[in-house]
N, C-alpha and C positions, 0 to 999 in steps of 0.2 A: 465416421466414429469420432466423436468427440475428443479434443485433446485435452485432456484432466489437468495432464504432470507433461510438466519439462526442464529441460537441464541449462542451465548456466553457469559457467564457472565451478564453482563445488557446493553449489546450491539445487535442491531439487525444488521447483517452485509449483503453485497449485493453482492452478486458472480454473473458478468455481462461479464466475458470473461475466457476463458483460455486461451486467446494467452499470452506468455510474452516472451520478446527478454533474457532472461538468463535461467543458465540452474545449480541452486546451489546444491552442493554438498550435503547439506545438507535440500535441498527442503519437503517439507511437503509431497508433488505428490509422493514422491518416497514410501513412504510408504502406501499407501491404496486410496480410493476415497474421502474421508470422516473425519473431522475432529469436535472434540467439541460434538461427538455423532452424527452429521449432516448427511442429506442423503446425497448419493453420488453426489459430485460438475461436476463431469467431465460433461461438453452440450453438447448436440448434435448438438444444435445450439443458437446461441450468442442470448438473447434475445431483442427481441427490445426495445423501448423506454417503448411504449403501454404497452406491458408484464413486465416488470420492474416496474412498477407504480401500476400495476393491483395485483401483489406481496407484495409491497409492503402497496395496501389498505386492504389486507389480516390481515393488521397486526396493532394492535394499539398500536401508538408510545409513548404515558405516560407510557407503560412498560417498556419502554426503557432509557437509559441514553445518547445514540447515537446513533447514525446510522454512520455504516462503510462500506466506499469501500475494500471489500478483500476478496477472494474467490482463486481459483483454477486457478489464472492470474494475469498482472500485470493491475490495471484496469484503469489507463493512458493509456492504450493499446486503450480504447473507450473513450479519451479525451471527446469530443463532447457530447456525449450518459451522460457519468457519468457527467457532468457540466446541460444540461437538466436535468438529473434526480434531480440533488440537487435543483435547481429552485423549481421542482416542491414539492419538499420536505419543503424548507422553504415556502411556499404558504400554505403547509396544518398546521405546526408546526416550534416553536422553537427549536427543538433538535437540537443538537451539529451535526456537520458531518466532522467525520476525514476522509483520504485517507491514506490507508496504499500499499507504491510504494516501488519502489526498487530505484526512481530517477533521472531514464534515460528517462522522458518523452521529455526532450529536443531533445534527439538522436534521438527517436521513430520519433516525428515529424516535426524535422528537421528548431525547432524553439524555443524560448522562450515559456515556454506553463505556467509559474507561475505569472504573470500576471491575466491570464484566471482564476482564482481559486476567487479571488476577491470579496470579497463580497459572496460569497458561500461556501466555507469551510471552518471551521473552525479552523481544527485542520491537519497538513501533519506531515507523519510517516512515516522518510525515512529510509528503510536498511542499515546501514555501514558494517558491516559483517569485513571489515578488515580495513587497515591502510597507503597500500600502493596499487600505480597499480597492483604491483605484483601481491602481493597476494590477492586481489581480484579477479586477473585474474584467478587465480588456484580455487578459493572458488566459486566466485559467474558464474564466464565464461560467461560473454555475451556475446552475438555476433557481441557486437561493437570491442572488440580489447583494449587495454589498456586506450587508451582515455574515457571508459566507466566511470573510476573514479573519476577523473577531472568531467566529467561533472554530474556528482552525487554532487560530492559539491559543484558545480556552483549552481545547479536547488535547492538544500537546502537553501544556501547561496541569493536565488533569492528571494525564499518562505516567508523569513521570512521580507519581504516588502509589503506582500498583503498577509498575514495570518495571525491572533492573535497566533498561537502556532505552534511551528515546533520543533518535534526534531528527532534525528536517534536513530536507535537500535545496539545493538549484539545480538548474540546468546551465552549463557554460555558456549553450549558444543563445540563451532567451535574458542574459542578466549582464550588466556592464559592471566593470570593477567596482562603480561607484554605488551599486546595487548589492555586489559581495559584500562590501563591507558593512554593507545596513543590515544585512542578512545575520552578517555576522553580530551587529549587536542583538538583534533581536533573539537570537538565538541565547547569546552570554545572559539578557535577563530576562531569559524564559531557563537555563539553566542544564541549555541542553547540547546537544553536538550539532554542526553545520557539516554535510557533506555537499562538496562542489563537484556534481556527476558531471564525465560526456553524456552529449546526446547520442543518444543510439536511433542511427534512421531506419535500422529493418531487424 
């Protein structure tokens, strides 16, 4: 049975794909098949819109502070389905919706994608994790090469126009104090918040 929804703290998380254009050296997927005590997040098939909605309907949204698109893959790989599900949730509830993303949606789809988020997504959290194209390439290993870093920054900046809350994150175990300060400067220049998050091993 597919694990489409799981919980973490006070959030309901949606696992809609295992596809990802990156192969991060620190990716939690390298350590096991689940997080936060969830059932296995590796999918036998990508759940349909109907399957995702049915899984959401099994939950009581009033029990959660937010819904988060974040599983064992990059959620914007299925951007159209993601947006359809977000619209479905909004019809049911005013619960905030967040996307945790590597920020490479524009490269995945070959177009600007931030405008599509308007009115559907409340928060976008973009993984920064490096402060130069070279270091990003070493840590994140995106299939699109060194242009990925600038594309990720451009997507983040673009989101500011369409999404109420935009932030970037770095993992504390893969960034030095110097890198963290450089990350703060990048976020200040983009006008977004920075969150330094603890690495979750499983």
